[in-house]
C-alpha positions in Angstrom: 87.4 80.8 80.5 89.9 83.5 79.8 93.5 84.0 79.3 93.9 87.7 80.5 93.2 88.7 84.1 93.6 91.9 85.9 94.4 91.8 89.6 93.3 94.7 91.7 95.1 94.6 94.9 93.6 96.1 98.1 92.3 99.3 96.8 90.4 99.8 100.1 89.7 102.9 102.1 92.1 102.3 104.7 95.0 102.3 102.2 93.8 105.2 100.2 92.5 107.8 102.6 92.1 106.0 105.9 94.5 104.7 108.6 97.3 103.9 106.4 96.4 106.2 103.4 98.9 108.3 101.5 98.6 111.1 98.9 100.3 108.8 96.4 97.5 106.2 97.0 94.8 108.8 96.5 96.5 110.0 93.2 96.3 106.6 91.4 92.7 105.9 92.0 91.6 107.5 88.8 94.0 105.8 86.8 93.3 102.4 88.4 89.6 102.9 87.9 90.2 103.7 84.2 92.5 100.6 83.8 89.9 98.4 85.4 87.1 99.8 82.9 89.5 99.2 79.9 90.2 95.8 80.9 86.7 94.8 81.3 85.8 96.3 78.1 88.4 94.3 76.5 87.0 91.2 77.9 89.7 90.5 80.7 88.7 88.8 83.9 89.0 91.3 86.8 89.5 90.1 90.4 89.9 92.4 93.4 91.7 91.3 96.5 90.6 92.6 99.9 93.0 92.9 102.8 90.9 91.4 105.6 91.6 91.5 109.3 89.5 91.2 112.5 89.1 92.9 115.7 92.0 90.9 117.2 94.4 92.4 114.4 96.8 94.0 116.9 97.3 90.5 118.6 98.5 89.0 115.3 101.9 88.6 114.1 101.4 91.2 111.5 99.7 93.5 114.0 102.6 93.4 116.4 104.9 94.7 113.4 102.4 97.1 112.0 100.5 98.2 115.1 97.9 100.2 113.1 94.5 98.6 113.1 93.3 98.5 109.3 91.0 96.9 107.0 88.8 95.3 109.8 86.2 93.3 108.1 82.8 95.0 107.9 84.2 98.5 108.7 84.3 101.6 106.4 88.1 101.3 105.9 87.6 97.7 104.8 85.5 98.7 101.8 86.7 99.4 98.5 87.2 102.9 97.3 83.8 104.1 95.7 85.3 104.8 92.4 87.0 101.3 92.3 83.9 99.7 93.8 81.9 101.0 90.9 84.5 99.9 88.3 84.8 96.4 89.8 81.0 96.0 90.2 80.1 92.4 89.6 83.8 91.1 89.7 85.1 88.5 92.0 86.3 89.7 95.3 89.0 87.7 97.2 89.5 88.2 100.8 93.2 87.6 102.1 94.4 87.7 105.6 97.9 88.7 104.9 100.1 90.3 102.0 99.6 87.6 99.3 96.6 85.7 98.3 97.5 82.0 98.4 94.0 81.4 96.9 94.5 83.8 93.9 96.6 81.3 91.6 94.1 78.5 92.1 91.3 80.9 91.2 93.0 82.0 88.1 94.1 78.4 87.3 90.4 77.3 87.5 89.1 80.2 85.2 92.1 80.1 82.6 91.8 78.9 79.1 94.4 76.8 77.3 96.0 79.9 75.6 99.0 81.9 76.8 98.3 83.5 80.1 98.4 87.2 80.7 98.3 88.7 84.2 98.5 92.4 85.0 98.6 93.6 88.6 97.6 97.0 90.0 97.0 98.3 93.4 98.5 98.9 96.8 100.8 98.8 98.3 103.5 98.3 95.6 106.1 97.3 98.3 104.0 95.0 100.3 100.8 93.5 98.9 101.5 94.1 95.0 105.0 92.7 95.2 103.7 89.6 97.2 100.8 88.9 94.8 103.0 89.4 91.7 105.6 87.1 92.9 103.2 84.4 94.0 101.7 84.5 90.5 105.1 84.4 88.8 106.1 81.4 90.9 102.8 79.6 90.1 102.7 80.6 86.4 106.3 81.0 85.3 105.4 81.0 81.6 102.8 83.7 82.0 103.1 87.3 80.8 103.0 89.1 84.2 103.1 92.8 84.3 102.5 95.7 86.9 101.4 99.0 85.9 103.5 101.6 87.8 100.9 104.5 87.4 98.2 102.4 88.9 100.2 101.4 92.1 101.6 103.3 94.9 103.9 102.3 97.7 104.2 103.1 101.4 106.6 105.8 100.2 107.6 106.9 96.7 111.1 105.3 97.3 109.6 102.0 98.4 107.4 102.0 95.3 110.3 102.3 93.0 112.3 99.6 95.0 109.4 97.2 94.6 109.1 97.9 90.9 113.0 97.2 90.5 112.4 93.9 92.6 109.8 92.7 90.4 111.7 93.6 87.2 114.5 91.6 88.4 112.1 88.6 88.8 111.1 89.0 85.2 107.8 90.8 85.9 107.3 93.5 83.2 106.8 97.0 84.5 104.3 99.0 82.3 
């Protein structure tokens, strides 16, 4: 049981230096790996999500709006970045078929102690999967201290990153 959780969102090859990679995503890897190691050393529970699609991705509702095959289960692009994989070794990995993990609140609820809950979110992409997971968690745990680390996240563009941070701040999620 724990009361502190670090959620590492989709730090996979395809989002960093693969089919949907960006220089901004590549730039946050060292800071994200460092934050994971710090959290683990402090006794936090670390959970990493994996965006997970299949060979039929382009036929899905998401694939029709974002026609770039990515994070196909079992491919190199689906794997965690090597530095992130090393930092999260032994941590729980949660596959999710879309932007936000509907399983994540239940997993945290099952592992949470009775104390005040602290949840921190880092990862990719700020304006899609990070914001989706942060808002799902805020909805499930309205009294929890929920924060997002700006230097450990990157958006599709720097402008969308900033817009997503502003949206989360409006929803009472702390931006660190």
